C-alpha positions as CSV (number, residue, x, y, z in Angstrom):
1,M,27.4,-86.4,49.3
2,E,24.6,-84.9,47.2
3,T,22.1,-85.9,49.9
4,V,24.0,-84.0,52.5
5,W,24.1,-80.9,50.4
6,F,20.4,-81.3,49.6
7,L,19.6,-81.4,53.4
8,I,21.9,-78.4,54.1
9,I,20.3,-76.4,51.4
10,G,16.8,-77.5,52.6
11,L,17.6,-76.4,56.1
12,A,18.9,-73.0,55.0
13,A,15.9,-72.5,52.7
14,G,13.4,-73.5,55.4
15,W,15.0,-71.2,57.9
16,L,15.1,-68.3,55.4
17,A,11.5,-68.8,54.3
18,G,10.4,-68.8,57.9
19,R,12.1,-65.5,58.5
20,I,10.8,-63.9,55.3
21,M,7.3,-65.1,55.9
22,R,7.6,-63.7,59.5
23,G,6.6,-67.0,61.1
24,R,7.2,-68.1,64.7
25,G,9.8,-70.6,63.6
26,F,9.5,-74.3,63.2
27,G,12.6,-75.5,64.9
28,L,15.4,-77.5,63.3
29,I,13.2,-80.4,62.0
30,G,10.4,-78.1,60.8
31,A,12.8,-75.9,58.9
32,L,14.4,-78.9,57.3
33,A,11.1,-80.4,56.3
34,T,9.9,-77.0,54.9
35,G,13.1,-76.6,53.0
36,V,13.2,-80.1,51.6
37,V,9.5,-80.0,50.5
38,G,10.1,-76.5,49.2
39,A,13.1,-77.7,47.2
40,I,11.0,-80.4,45.5
41,L,8.2,-77.9,44.8
42,G,10.5,-75.2,43.6
43,G,12.4,-77.6,41.3
44,F,9.0,-78.8,39.8
45,L,7.9,-75.2,39.3
46,F,11.2,-74.1,37.8
47,K,11.2,-77.0,35.5
48,L,7.7,-76.1,34.3
49,L,8.9,-72.5,33.6
50,G,12.0,-73.8,31.8
51,I,14.5,-72.4,34.4
52,Q,17.6,-74.5,35.2
53,T,19.9,-74.0,38.1
54,E,23.3,-75.6,38.3
55,S,25.0,-73.7,41.1
56,L,24.7,-73.9,44.9
57,I,23.2,-70.4,45.0
58,G,20.7,-71.4,42.3
59,S,19.7,-74.5,44.3
60,L,19.2,-72.3,47.4
61,V,17.1,-69.8,45.5
62,T,15.0,-72.7,44.0
63,A,14.4,-74.2,47.4
64,L,13.7,-70.8,49.0
65,V,11.0,-69.9,46.3
66,G,9.4,-73.3,46.8
67,A,9.5,-73.0,50.6
68,I,7.9,-69.6,50.5
69,I,5.1,-70.9,48.2
70,L,4.6,-73.8,50.5
71,L,4.3,-71.6,53.5
72,S,1.9,-69.3,51.7
73,I,-0.3,-72.3,50.8
74,L,-0.2,-73.5,54.4
75,R,-1.3,-70.1,55.6
76,I,-4.3,-70.0,53.3
77,F,-5.5,-73.4,54.6
78,R,-5.0,-72.5,58.2
79,R,-7.5,-69.7,58.0
């Protein structure tokens, strides 16, 4: 069941990050991939900073921050 929640949070974070970064949208698979990679990146960065999240909202924020950072890095390399 944790995997299902991880994917749902990843999908939501990817979609939100795409909206915040004013992208064209990635579709369902692209948003899911962005959110999942963002969740991993955000979790790594939050751990380095000593920040722990235990709730559903905290997990969404972690994934969202990671996804925004990921999209920012991708934009730098696209130019």
